[in-house]
N, CA, C and O atoms as a printed pandas DataFrame, in Angstrom:
     atom_number atom_name residue_name chain_id  residue_number  x_coord  y_coord  z_coord
0              1         N          UNK        A               1   25.369 -107.837   85.514
1              2        CA          UNK        A               1   26.589 -107.249   86.029
2              3         C          UNK        A               1   26.637 -107.438   87.546
3              4         O          UNK        A               1   25.665 -107.163   88.248
4              5         N          UNK        A               2   27.767 -107.905   88.030
5              6        CA          UNK        A               2   27.844 -108.160   89.464
6              7         C          UNK        A               2   27.992 -106.848   90.221
7              8         O          UNK        A               2   28.624 -105.901   89.754
8              9         N          UNK        A               3   27.398 -106.825   91.386
9             10        CA          UNK        A               3   27.355 -105.596   92.180
10            11         C          UNK        A               3   28.626 -105.411   93.003
11            12         O          UNK        A               3   29.346 -106.362   93.305
12            13         N          UNK        A               4   28.868 -104.173   93.347
13            14        CA          UNK        A               4   29.985 -103.856   94.236
14            15         C          UNK        A               4   29.796 -104.500   95.591
15            16         O          UNK        A               4   30.765 -104.887   96.244
16            17         N          UNK        A               5   28.564 -104.613   96.010
17            18        CA          UNK        A               5   28.252 -105.222   97.311
18            19         C          UNK        A               5   28.681 -106.689   97.334
19            20         O          UNK        A               5   29.314 -107.143   98.288
20            21         N          UNK        A               6   28.330 -107.427   96.273
21            22        CA          UNK        A               6   28.720 -108.829   96.220
22            23         C          UNK        A               6   30.240 -108.957   96.109
23            24         O          UNK        A               6   30.835 -109.818   96.757
24            25         N          UNK        A               7   30.866 -108.120   95.304
25            26        CA          UNK        A               7   32.329 -108.129   95.178
26            27         C          UNK        A               7   32.979 -107.913   96.536
27            28         O          UNK        A               7   33.924 -108.613   96.900
28            29         N          UNK        A               8   32.467 -106.940   97.285
29            30        CA          UNK        A               8   33.027 -106.645   98.605
30            31         C          UNK        A               8   32.940 -107.845   99.536
31            32         O          UNK        A               8   33.891 -108.143  100.258
32            33         N          UNK        A               9   31.805 -108.535   99.521
33            34        CA          UNK        A               9   31.635 -109.715  100.386
34            35         C          UNK        A               9   32.660 -110.777  100.018
35            36         O          UNK        A               9   33.304 -111.352  100.896
36            37         N          UNK        A              10   32.811 -111.039   98.735
37            38        CA          UNK        A              10   33.743 -112.073   98.279
38            39         C          UNK        A              10   35.181 -111.696   98.622
39            40         O          UNK        A              10   35.917 -112.502   99.191
40            41         N          UNK        A              11   35.578 -110.487   98.280
41            42        CA          UNK        A              11   36.957 -110.062   98.530
42            43         C          UNK        A              11   37.266 -110.022  100.025
43            44         O          UNK        A              11   38.347 -110.431  100.448
44            45         N          UNK        A              12   36.323 -109.532  100.820
45            46        CA          UNK        A              12   36.521 -109.476  102.270
46            47         C          UNK        A              12   36.643 -110.893  102.842
47            48         O          UNK        A              12   37.501 -111.148  103.687
48            49         N          UNK        A              13   35.797 -111.803  102.390
49            50        CA          UNK        A              13   35.816 -113.177  102.882
50            51         C          UNK        A              13   37.125 -113.875  102.540
51            52         O          UNK        A              13   37.663 -114.632  103.349
52            53         N          UNK        A              14   37.635 -113.620  101.341
53            54        CA          UNK        A              14   38.883 -114.240  100.904
54            55         C          UNK        A              14   40.120 -113.452  101.323
55            56         O          UNK        A              14   41.248 -113.842  101.021
56            57         N          UNK        A              15   39.897 -112.341  102.022
57            58        CA          UNK        A              15   40.984 -111.473  102.479
58            59         C          UNK        A              15   41.869 -111.008  101.322
59            60         O          UNK        A              15   43.097 -111.000  101.413
60            61         N          UNK        A              16   41.205 -110.623  100.235
61            62        CA          UNK        A              16   41.888 -110.069   99.072
62            63         C          UNK        A              16   41.645 -108.571   99.049
63            64         O          UNK        A              16   40.508 -108.120   99.183
64            65         N          UNK        A              17   42.709 -107.800   98.881
65            66        CA          UNK        A              17   42.521 -106.355   98.822
66            67         C          UNK        A              17   41.969 -105.937   97.471
67            68         O          UNK        A              17   41.198 -104.983   97.369
68            69         N          UNK        A              18   42.374 -106.661   96.437
69            70        CA          UNK        A              18   41.907 -106.342   95.099
70            71         C          UNK        A              18   41.984 -107.573   94.223
71            72         O          UNK        A              18   42.941 -108.344   94.293
72            73         N          UNK        A              19   40.976 -107.748   93.405
73            74        CA          UNK        A              19   40.972 -108.779   92.372
74            75         C          UNK        A              19   39.795 -108.458   91.474
75            76         O          UNK        A              19   38.699 -108.174   91.956
76            77         N          UNK        A              20   40.015 -108.502   90.182
77            78        CA          UNK        A              20   38.938 -108.154   89.262
78            79         C          UNK        A              20   37.964 -109.321   89.136
79            80         O          UNK        A              20   38.310 -110.397   88.648
80            81         N          UNK        A              21   36.752 -109.080   89.586
81            82        CA          UNK        A              21   35.686 -110.073   89.489
82            83         C          UNK        A              21   34.714 -109.623   88.404
83            84         O          UNK        A              21   34.284 -108.470   88.378
84            85         N          UNK        A              22   34.379 -110.540   87.519
85            86        CA          UNK        A              22   33.467 -110.240   86.414
86            87         C          UNK        A              22   32.338 -111.261   86.402
87            88         O          UNK        A              22   32.383 -112.257   87.124
88            89         N          UNK        A              23   31.334 -111.009   85.584
89            90        CA          UNK        A              23   30.214 -111.945   85.467
90            91         C          UNK        A              23   30.688 -113.352   85.111
91            92         O          UNK        A              23   30.162 -114.335   85.630
92            93         N          UNK        A              24   31.667 -113.448   84.239
93            94        CA          UNK        A              24   32.114 -114.756   83.761
94            95         C          UNK        A              24   33.191 -115.398   84.635
95            96         O          UNK        A              24   33.678 -116.482   84.312
96            97         N          UNK        A              25   33.567 -114.750   85.729
97            98        CA          UNK        A              25   34.572 -115.301   86.637
98            99         C          UNK        A              25   34.025 -116.547   87.320
99           100         O          UNK        A              25   32.898 -116.563   87.815
100          101         N          UNK        A              26   34.844 -117.582   87.337
101          102        CA          UNK        A              26   34.492 -118.836   88.013
102          103         C          UNK        A              26   35.338 -118.960   89.283
103          104         O          UNK        A              26   36.427 -118.393   89.374
104          105         N          UNK        A              27   34.827 -119.696   90.241
105          106        CA          UNK        A              27   35.482 -119.806   91.547
106          107         C          UNK        A              27   36.950 -120.205   91.437
107          108         O          UNK        A              27   37.795 -119.635   92.125
108          109         N          UNK        A              28   37.260 -121.164   90.593
109          110        CA          UNK        A              28   38.639 -121.655   90.510
110          111         C          UNK        A              28   39.619 -120.586   90.010
111          112         O          UNK        A              28   40.831 -120.745   90.156
112          113         N          UNK        A              29   39.107 -119.507   89.426
113          114        CA          UNK        A              29   39.963 -118.437   88.916
114          115         C          UNK        A              29   40.345 -117.421   89.990
115          116         O          UNK        A              29   41.221 -116.584   89.771
116          117         N          UNK        A              30   39.697 -117.490   91.140
117          118        CA          UNK        A              30   39.912 -116.511   92.202
118          119         C          UNK        A              30   40.864 -117.104   93.249
119          120         O          UNK        A              30   40.604 -118.188   93.771
120          121         N          UNK        A              31   41.960 -116.408   93.559
121          122        CA          UNK        A              31   42.913 -116.918   94.553
122          123         C          UNK        A              31   42.241 -117.196   95.903
123          124         O          UNK        A              31   41.535 -116.348   96.449
124          125         N          UNK        A              32   42.476 -118.394   96.422
125          126        CA          UNK        A              32   41.944 -118.744   97.738
126          127         C          UNK        A              32   40.533 -119.297   97.735
127          128         O          UNK        A              32   40.038 -119.708   98.785
128          129         N          UNK        A              33   39.866 -119.319   96.580
129          130        CA          UNK        A              33   38.478 -119.807   96.534
130          131         C          UNK        A              33   38.516 -121.314   96.332
131          132         O          UNK        A              33   38.498 -121.805   95.203
132          133         N          UNK        A              34   38.570 -122.037   97.443
133          134        CA          UNK        A              34   38.560 -123.492   97.409
134          135         C          UNK        A              34   37.203 -123.981   97.923
135          136         O          UNK        A              34   36.295 -123.178   98.131
136          137         N          UNK        A              35   37.065 -125.277   98.124
137          138        CA          UNK        A              35   35.773 -125.834   98.513
138          139         C          UNK        A              35   35.310 -125.330   99.885
139          140         O          UNK        A              35   34.120 -125.077  100.076
140          141         N          UNK        A              36   36.219 -125.185  100.823
141          142        CA          UNK        A              36   35.847 -124.683  102.150
142          143         C          UNK        A              36   35.443 -123.211  102.065
143          144         O          UNK        A              36   34.421 -122.806  102.620
144          145         N          UNK        A              37   36.245 -122.424  101.372
145          146        CA          UNK        A              37   35.911 -121.004  101.235
146          147         C          UNK        A              37   34.644 -120.793  100.423
147          148         O          UNK        A              37   33.966 -119.779  100.588
148          149         N          UNK        A              38   34.315 -121.737   99.548
149          150        CA          UNK        A              38   33.061 -121.644   98.799
150          151         C          UNK        A              38   31.879 -121.612   99.765
151          152         O          UNK        A              38   30.975 -120.787   99.635
152          153         N          UNK        A              39   31.904 -122.510  100.717
153          154        CA          UNK        A              39   30.830 -122.569  101.721
154          155         C          UNK        A              39   30.806 -121.290  102.551
155          156         O          UNK        A              39   29.735 -120.751  102.832
156          157         N          UNK        A              40   31.965 -120.811  102.938
157          158        CA          UNK        A              40   32.058 -119.593  103.744
158          159         C          UNK        A              40   31.557 -118.386  102.961
159          160         O          UNK        A              40   30.876 -117.527  103.520
160          161         N          UNK        A              41   31.885 -118.311  101.673
161          162        CA          UNK        A              41   31.419 -117.198  100.826
162          163         C          UNK        A              41   29.907 -117.237  100.679
163          164         O          UNK        A              41   29.244 -116.207  100.800
164          165         N          UNK        A              42   29.358 -118.411  100.419
165          166        CA          UNK        A              42   27.897 -118.533  100.272
166          167         C          UNK        A              42   27.207 -118.110  101.575
167          168         O          UNK        A              42   26.204 -117.397  101.541
168          169         N          UNK        A              43   27.734 -118.544  102.708
169          170        CA          UNK        A              43   27.148 -118.163  104.002
170          171         C          UNK        A              43   27.250 -116.659  104.231
171          172         O          UNK        A              43   26.321 -116.045  104.755
172          173         N          UNK        A              44   28.377 -116.064  103.841
173          174        CA          UNK        A              44   28.566 -114.616  104.004
174          175         C          UNK        A              44   27.595 -113.843  103.117
175          176         O          UNK        A              44   27.067 -112.810  103.529
176          177         N          UNK        A              45   27.358 -114.329  101.917
177          178        CA          UNK        A              45   26.400 -113.676  101.013
178          179         C          UNK        A              45   24.986 -113.807  101.558
179          180         O          UNK        A              45   24.216 -112.848  101.524
180          181         N          UNK        A              46   24.638 -114.988  102.060
181          182        CA          UNK        A              46   23.311 -115.175  102.656
182          183         C          UNK        A              46   23.107 -114.196  103.816
183          184         O          UNK        A              46   22.046 -113.582  103.934
184          185         N          UNK        A              47   24.107 -114.055  104.658
185          186        CA          UNK        A              47   24.016 -113.137  105.801
186          187         C          UNK        A              47   23.922 -111.690  105.335
187          188         O          UNK        A              47   23.093 -110.932  105.839
188          189         N          UNK        A              48   24.757 -111.299  104.386
189          190        CA          UNK        A              48   24.774 -109.922  103.875
190          191         C          UNK        A              48   23.430 -109.514  103.292
191          192         O          UNK        A              48   22.956 -108.402  103.521
192          193         N          UNK        A              49   22.826 -110.412  102.544
193          194        CA          UNK        A              49   21.585 -110.079  101.850
194          195         C          UNK        A              49   20.323 -110.542  102.591
195          196         O          UNK        A              49   19.213 -110.212  102.174
196          197         N          UNK        A              50   20.477 -111.294  103.671
197          198        CA          UNK        A              50   19.321 -111.790  104.422
198          199         C          UNK        A              50   18.505 -112.784  103.612
199          200         O          UNK        A              50   17.275 -112.756  103.640
200          201         N          UNK        A              51   19.194 -113.662  102.891
201          202        CA          UNK        A              51   18.526 -114.655  102.048
202          203         C          UNK        A              51   19.087 -116.035  102.367
203          204         O          UNK        A              51   20.094 -116.163  103.064
204          205         N          UNK        A              52   18.423 -117.068  101.848
205          206        CA          UNK        A              52   18.899 -118.444  101.999
206          207         C          UNK        A              52   18.873 -119.121  100.638
207          208         O          UNK        A              52   17.910 -118.988   99.883
208          209         N          UNK        A              53   19.921 -119.834  100.342
209          210        CA          UNK        A              53   20.002 -120.598   99.100
210          211         C          UNK        A              53   19.669 -122.052   99.373
211          212         O          UNK        A              53   19.971 -122.579  100.444
212          213         N          UNK        A              54   19.047 -122.693   98.401
213          214        CA          UNK        A              54   18.851 -124.136   98.444
214          215         C          UNK        A              54   20.115 -124.770   97.865
215          216         O          UNK        A              54   20.792 -124.166   97.033
216          217         N          UNK        A              55   20.428 -125.977   98.303
217          218        CA          UNK        A              55   21.598 -126.677   97.793
218          219         C          UNK        A              55   21.502 -126.819   96.280
219          220         O          UNK        A              55   22.496 -126.633   95.579
220          221         N          UNK        A              56   20.326 -127.145   95.772
221          222        CA          UNK        A              56   20.149 -127.317   94.326
222          223         C          UNK        A              56   20.451 -126.029   93.566
223          224         O          UNK        A              56   20.958 -126.078   92.446
224          225         N          UNK        A              57   20.145 -124.878   94.162
225          226        CA          UNK        A              57   20.446 -123.596   93.518
226          227         C          UNK        A              57   21.954 -123.370   93.449
227          228         O          UNK        A              57   22.475 -122.908   92.434
228          229         N          UNK        A              58   22.638 -123.694   94.521
229          230        CA          UNK        A              58   24.086 -123.501   94.579
230          231         C          UNK        A              58   24.788 -124.415   93.570
231          232         O          UNK        A              58   25.748 -124.004   92.918
232          233         N          UNK        A              59   24.311 -125.642   93.448
233          234        CA          UNK        A              59   24.931 -126.597   92.533
234          235         C          UNK        A              59   24.792 -126.190   91.068
235          236         O          UNK        A              59   25.596 -126.606   90.234
236          237         N          UNK        A              60   23.785 -125.385   90.749
237          238        CA          UNK        A              60   23.576 -124.944   89.363
238          239         C          UNK        A              60   24.400 -123.714   88.985
239          240         O          UNK        A              60   24.426 -123.330   87.816
240          241         N          UNK        A              61   25.065 -123.100   89.942
241          242        CA          UNK        A              61   25.834 -121.888   89.654
242          243         C          UNK        A              61   27.099 -122.225   88.868
243          244         O          UNK        A              61   27.853 -123.129   89.228
244          245         N          UNK        A              62   27.312 -121.472   87.782
245          246        CA          UNK        A              62   28.499 -121.686   86.954
246          247         C          UNK        A              62   29.539 -120.586   87.116
247          248         O          UNK        A              62   30.739 -120.829   86.991
248          249         N          UNK        A              63   29.070 -119.380   87.392
249          250        CA          UNK        A              63   29.977 -118.237   87.474
250          251         C          UNK        A              63   29.356 -117.155   88.355
251          252         O          UNK        A              63   28.245 -117.320   88.858
252          253         N          UNK        A              64   30.069 -116.061   88.535
253          254        CA          UNK        A              64   29.581 -114.998   89.415
254          255         C          UNK        A              64   28.351 -114.303   88.860
255          256         O          UNK        A              64   27.529 -113.802   89.627
256          257         N          UNK        A              65   28.209 -114.262   87.550
257          258        CA          UNK        A              65   27.012 -113.685   86.951
258          259         C          UNK        A              65   25.768 -114.466   87.352
259          260         O          UNK        A              65   24.728 -113.876   87.642
260          261         N          UNK        A              66   25.875 -115.808   87.368
261          262        CA          UNK        A              66   24.761 -116.645   87.808
262          263         C          UNK        A              66   24.456 -116.414   89.286
263          264         O          UNK        A              66   23.292 -116.378   89.684
264          265         N          UNK        A              67   25.492 -116.258   90.088
265          266        CA          UNK        A              67   25.305 -115.991   91.517
266          267         C          UNK        A              67   24.601 -114.659   91.722
267          268         O          UNK        A              67   23.682 -114.562   92.536
268          269         N          UNK        A              68   25.020 -113.637   90.996
269          270        CA          UNK        A              68   24.384 -112.328   91.115
270          271         C          UNK        A              68   22.915 -112.397   90.679
271          272         O          UNK        A              68   22.055 -111.785   91.312
272          273         N          UNK        A              69   22.626 -113.131   89.614
273          274        CA          UNK        A              69   21.248 -113.273   89.143
274          275         C          UNK        A              69   20.386 -113.959   90.206
275          276         O          UNK        A              69   19.236 -113.573   90.417
276          277         N          UNK        A              70   20.938 -114.968   90.870
277          278        CA          UNK        A              70   20.210 -115.658   91.934
278          279         C          UNK        A              70   19.961 -114.724   93.118
279          280         O          UNK        A              70   18.868 -114.714   93.685
280          281         N          UNK        A              71   20.969 -113.946   93.488
281          282        CA          UNK        A              71   20.801 -112.964   94.566
282          283         C          UNK        A              71   19.702 -111.974   94.194
283          284         O          UNK        A              71   18.827 -111.678   95.007
284          285         N          UNK        A              72   19.749 -111.464   92.968
285          286        CA          UNK        A              72   18.744 -110.495   92.520
286          287         C          UNK        A              72   17.347 -111.089   92.577
287          288         O          UNK        A              72   16.409 -110.428   93.023
288          289         N          UNK        A              73   17.202 -112.313   92.135
289          290        CA          UNK        A              73   15.901 -113.000   92.153
290          291         C          UNK        A              73   15.370 -113.121   93.579
291          292         O          UNK        A              73   14.193 -112.871   93.839
292          293         N          UNK        A              74   16.252 -113.506   94.496
293          294        CA          UNK        A              74   15.820 -113.702   95.886
294          295         C          UNK        A              74   15.563 -112.382   96.603
295          296         O          UNK        A              74   14.656 -112.303   97.431
296          297         N          UNK        A              75   16.331 -111.360   96.307
297          298        CA          UNK        A              75   16.109 -110.084   96.993
298          299         C          UNK        A              75   14.908 -109.331   96.419
299          300         O          UNK        A              75   14.275 -108.548   97.127
300          301         N          UNK        A              76   14.594 -109.560   95.152
301          302        CA          UNK        A              76   13.393 -108.959   94.564
302          303         C          UNK        A              76   12.132 -109.555   95.165
303          304         O          UNK        A              76   11.094 -108.896   95.229
304          305         N          UNK        A              77   12.227 -110.825   95.611
305          306        CA          UNK        A              77   11.085 -111.509   96.186
306          307         C          UNK        A              77   10.807 -111.086   97.622
307          308         O          UNK        A              77    9.741 -111.384   98.162
308          309         N          UNK        A              78   11.761 -110.392   98.246
309          310        CA          UNK        A              78   11.607 -109.991   99.655
310          311         C          UNK        A              78   10.727 -108.778   99.748
311          312         O          UNK        A              78   10.473 -108.283  100.846
């Protein structure tokens, strides 16, 4: 289940006041989430959580549930 913290980062970055984000949500389903904003969102998440993603990790992400799982894995290791 995706966290409120991650939702807040995404919505704030995309300047959306509200949008329902779920585990199965994919980037193309979210208004304003294009290739440039994808990079900005990933950077904002890295900054928020104090983590760094490898390019190979980012390329394997299919949906927000996968992103949350990756965040959880990296923050548990800290």
